[in-house]
N, C-alpha and C positions, 0 to 999 in steps of 0.2 A: 530764103525762108526754109526750104527743105533741109538745107545743111544745118541750120540752127536747130530744127526739130530733131534731126538725127543726132547732133551733138548732145542735145539735152537728154535724149533717150540713152545714149551711150554712157553719159556721166551718171545718170540715175542707176543704170544697171551696174556700173562699176562700183558705185557707193554701196549698193546692196550686197554685192559680192565681197566687198572689203569689210563689211560689218563683222566684227569678231563675235564668235559664238562663245568664246571662253567665259565671259561673265555669267552666262547661263550655267555652264558646267561648274564654275566656281561656286555659285550660289547653291546649286544642288549639292555639291560636295560639302559645303558648310552646313547645310541642313542635315546631311547624313552624319557628319561629325557631331553635331549638337545632339542629335537623337540617340546615336549609338555609343558615343565615346566620352561625352562631357561629364558623365558621372564620376569618371576617374581622371581624365586628362583635361588640362587647360587647352581648349580648342581654338581660341582666338589669339589676337595679337598681344594681349596682356593677360595678367592674372596667373595665379598659382594653380597647379593641378590639385583637385580635391584629394586624390590619393598621392601621398608623397613619393611613392616609387614610380608613379606614372609620369613620364616626361611630357612637358608641354609640347603640343604639336608644332609650335613655331620654331622649336629647336631640333627637330628630328634630323635635319640635314647635317647637324654636327657629327652624328654617328652613323647615318645611313644615307645612301643615295635615295632620295624620295622615289624616283622612278623604279627602283628595285623593289619597292613595296607592292607593286602592281600584282605580281604573281602570288605573294602571300595573301593579299586582300581577296584575290579571286579563289584561291584554294583553301583558305582558312588560316587566319593568323594563329600561331601557336607560340607561346613564349614560355620561358622557364619558371614562371610563378603561377600558382593555381588560381589566383584571384582574377587573372585575365581570361575573360570568356573567349570562346572560339567564334570568330566571325567569318562568314563567307558572303561576298558581295557579287552581284551580277556585273558583267563587263561594263555596262553603262555607269553603274554606281562606282566601280573601281576608277574609271576614267575621271569621273566628277570628283571623287575624293582626292585623287592624286593631283588634279588641277588645283583644288583648294589648298592642299598641303603645300604645293609649290608656291602658291600665291602668298602664303603667310610666313615663309621661312625668313629668319632674321639671323644676323651674324653677331648680334649683341650677346655679351656674356652675362 
């Protein structure tokens, strides 16, 4: 009986440790994108960007390594056109936004 209880406790602890936290980060990243970026960019898996010059977020990996955006997001994104506002995000927000961006990348043309 003791072995059974110990086994059940170990399995329970292992399942808790194996529970991925990524969905939390992804949903936070999605909320950040929707709040800060959706006025110009398509931030989901479908749809056109409201601003024609703003690439859909799901296609960013065609031109950038999504992970390379971490520093720019933390220090302030600055691009070559004046319509893009300068954004700076906290480290937790950067991690969440990058997790979300990774989760929606598509290879469709």
